[in-house]
MIZAPA-503246 format. One line per 10 residues: their letters; for each residue x, y, z of C-alpha. Coordinates in pm, 1 decimal. Each point is the difference from the previous one (the first is absolute). Example, Ala and Ser with C-alpha at 12.3 -4.5 7.8 and 13.67 -1.06 7.14 Angstrom:
<nodes>
AS> 1230.0,-450.0,780.0 | 137.0,344.0,-66.0
</nodes>
This chain:
<nodes>
XXXXXXXXXX> 16435.5,12194.1,7168.0 | 125.9,-183.0,307.9 | 265.3,-267.2,-24.1 | 129.2,-209.2,289.5 | 295.0,-236.8,-11.4 | 153.6,-226.7,262.0 | 373.1,-58.7,-41.4 | 151.6,-279.3,202.7 | 314.0,-207.8,36.4 | 294.9,-62.6,227.9
XXXXXXXXXX> 167.2,278.6,194.4 | 301.6,116.8,-197.5 | -164.8,-38.4,-342.1 | -87.3,368.4,-17.7 | -375.2,-52.8,22.0 | -58.0,301.2,225.7 | 221.4,220.7,-216.6 | -191.9,-111.4,-308.2 | -327.4,110.0,161.2 | 150.0,320.9,135.0
XXXXXXXXXX> 127.1,95.6,-346.3 | -340.2,-72.4,-155.5 | -175.1,212.6,264.4 | 256.4,279.5,-41.5 | -60.0,6.6,-375.7 | -377.4,-4.6,43.1 | 28.0,300.7,229.7 | 225.3,182.0,-250.9 | -264.9,-69.7,-265.7 | -252.2,190.8,214.4
XXXXXXXXXX> -192.6,-306.3,116.9 | -106.9,-94.7,351.9 | 215.0,-282.7,134.2 | 47.2,-215.8,306.3 | 288.1,-233.6,74.3 | -42.1,-243.4,288.4 | 314.1,-206.9,73.4 | 9.1,-311.9,214.0 | 289.5,-227.2,82.3 | 81.0,-290.1,227.6
XXXXXXXXXX> 224.4,35.5,300.8 | 284.2,-183.7,-177.1 | 37.5,274.4,-265.6 | 247.5,-136.0,-258.4 | -124.0,-340.8,-105.2 | -330.3,34.3,189.7 | -326.0,114.3,-152.1 | -55.1,345.3,-141.8 | -298.9,147.5,-176.5 | -163.5,329.3,-71.8
XXXXXXXXXX> -326.3,123.3,-137.9 | -5.6,294.5,-237.9 | -324.8,171.5,-90.7 | 0.8,261.1,-276.5 | -312.5,199.5,-77.3 | -128.8,314.9,-164.2 | -237.4,36.0,296.8 | 59.7,6.6,375.7 | 95.2,-342.7,134.4 | -212.0,-138.3,283.2
XXXXXXXXXX> 246.5,-259.0,128.1 | 369.2,-77.5,-56.0 | -68.7,-373.8,0.2 | -207.9,-213.6,-229.6 | -159.3,-340.0,36.6 | -58.2,-34.1,-372.6 | 294.1,138.1,-198.4 | -2.5,50.2,-374.8 | 352.0,-140.4,-19.2 | 245.1,-210.4,199.3
XXXXXXXXXX> 374.2,-12.1,-53.6 | 144.7,-313.9,157.6 | 379.2,-3.0,21.2 | 15.1,-328.1,198.3 | -182.8,-331.9,30.5 | -162.2,90.6,337.9 | -117.1,331.8,-146.1 | -147.1,-181.1,-299.5 | -182.5,-245.4,227.1 | -130.8,260.6,244.1
XXXXXXXXXX> -98.0,296.7,-215.5 | -83.3,-159.5,-334.4 | -324.5,-129.3,153.4 | -120.6,354.2,71.8 | -38.9,97.4,-364.0 | -350.5,19.9,-145.1 | -89.7,-99.6,-355.5 | 170.8,237.6,-239.4 | 290.2,61.4,241.7 | 365.3,8.3,-98.8
XXXXXXXXXX> 255.1,-232.7,159.5 | 368.2,53.0,-75.1 | 223.3,-271.9,141.6 | 376.6,-17.6,30.9 | 45.0,-296.2,-233.0 | 366.0,-22.0,103.9 | -93.2,-105.0,356.2 | -346.3,-154.1,-13.0 | 28.6,-371.9,-71.1 | -113.1,-155.1,-324.5
XXXXXXXXXX> -249.5,-219.1,189.3 | -166.0,308.3,150.7 | -10.7,163.7,-341.0 | -161.2,-309.9,-151.0 | -252.0,-26.4,285.5 | -103.4,362.6,-37.7 | -360.7,-10.1,-119.6 | -155.7,254.3,-231.4 | -313.2,141.8,169.1 | -12.4,304.0,-231.1
XXXXXXXXXX> 321.9,140.8,143.8 | 277.1,110.5,-233.3 | 318.3,-171.4,119.9 | 344.9,89.0,-122.4 | 315.6,-175.3,115.1 | 284.2,248.7,-38.0 | 361.2,-128.1,-5.1 | 116.8,284.2,224.0 | 343.8,-135.7,87.0 | 83.0,-62.3,-364.7
XXXXXXXXXX> -120.8,348.3,-98.0 | 204.7,156.8,280.4 | 308.3,-201.5,-97.1 | -39.9,134.0,-355.0 | 33.2,346.9,156.8 | 319.7,-104.8,171.7 | -139.0,-0.7,356.1 | -223.2,-279.9,130.0 | -100.2,223.0,292.9 | -217.4,192.4,-246.5
XXXXXXXXXX> -255.8,-282.9,-29.3 | -256.8,211.9,184.8 | 39.7,282.3,-252.8 | -38.8,-240.5,-292.0 | -323.9,-119.9,163.9 | -118.5,357.2,54.9 | 69.2,82.8,-365.0 | -199.2,-307.0,-106.1 | -286.6,93.3,233.1 | -19.7,358.7,-125.0
XXXXXXXXXX> 13.8,-113.5,-363.2 | -274.0,-260.0,51.2 | -233.4,196.8,229.2 | 52.0,334.4,-174.9 | -47.9,158.8,342.6 | 231.6,284.1,-109.8 | 256.8,78.4,-264.7 | 331.6,-176.7,54.1 | 177.3,315.4,-118.5 | -135.9,183.4,305.9
XXXXXXXXXX> 144.0,-268.7,228.1 | 335.5,13.8,-176.4 | 9.6,380.3,35.4 | -75.7,-23.4,371.9 | 260.4,-265.1,87.9 | 274.8,255.8,62.5 | -222.0,218.9,222.9 | -125.7,-305.7,188.9 | 346.2,-124.3,93.2 | 194.8,154.1,287.0
XXXXXXXXXX> 318.9,175.4,-122.1 | 229.1,-277.4,125.2 | -183.7,-251.9,-221.6 | -20.6,216.2,-312.9 | 255.1,-220.1,-178.7 | -269.0,-272.7,-14.9 | -237.6,210.3,-215.0 | 131.4,-108.6,-341.1 | -19.1,-370.2,90.3 | -349.4,43.1,140.2
XXXXXXXXXX> -118.5,166.6,-320.5 | 153.6,-279.0,-208.8 | -177.6,-263.6,214.1 | -334.7,181.2,-33.1 | 46.4,-2.5,-377.8 | 88.6,-373.1,2.0 | -327.4,-76.8,179.2 | -196.7,204.7,-251.7 | 180.7,-163.4,-292.0 | -83.3,-343.8,138.4
XXXX> -372.6,83.9,11.8 | 14.5,141.4,-352.4 | 160.9,-323.7,-121.8 | -291.0,-217.2,120.9
</nodes>
């Protein structure tokens, strides 16, 4: 098993943290992982993306030209990375930010596309800054790349001590994403 995912959005949306947490959990599960972050010079508000590869076998490269999944947290991310998916790929899109016209224009091509209302899910948790965690919960539930319970258990060890107070909210947001997928 080898699974590669590109996560992309604006700087400040927590895209790199989302990928870092996924890679951390893959490593804790005993899998081989790579996490390759990339961000624009502007940082907050600029572009940010990362590639995570998780495998039972050694990984030849930390980047991928043909990912199995793309998570697009912004319209530019949707436009740029959605095209890289092959037939059978998984595209999760932040339906709270990607325009309705882009959603309507999104063709099928054998790709499974899910528009996740991340802001609304995060607001239901009481913190709209948790939209990235709601998306990660949805991705894990849909891809079945690992058990969400493992991710929830690792949240507190992943966070630095000064951010430990965020753990409960992060776990709630992960669950909201999973619940959304289960409701489809």
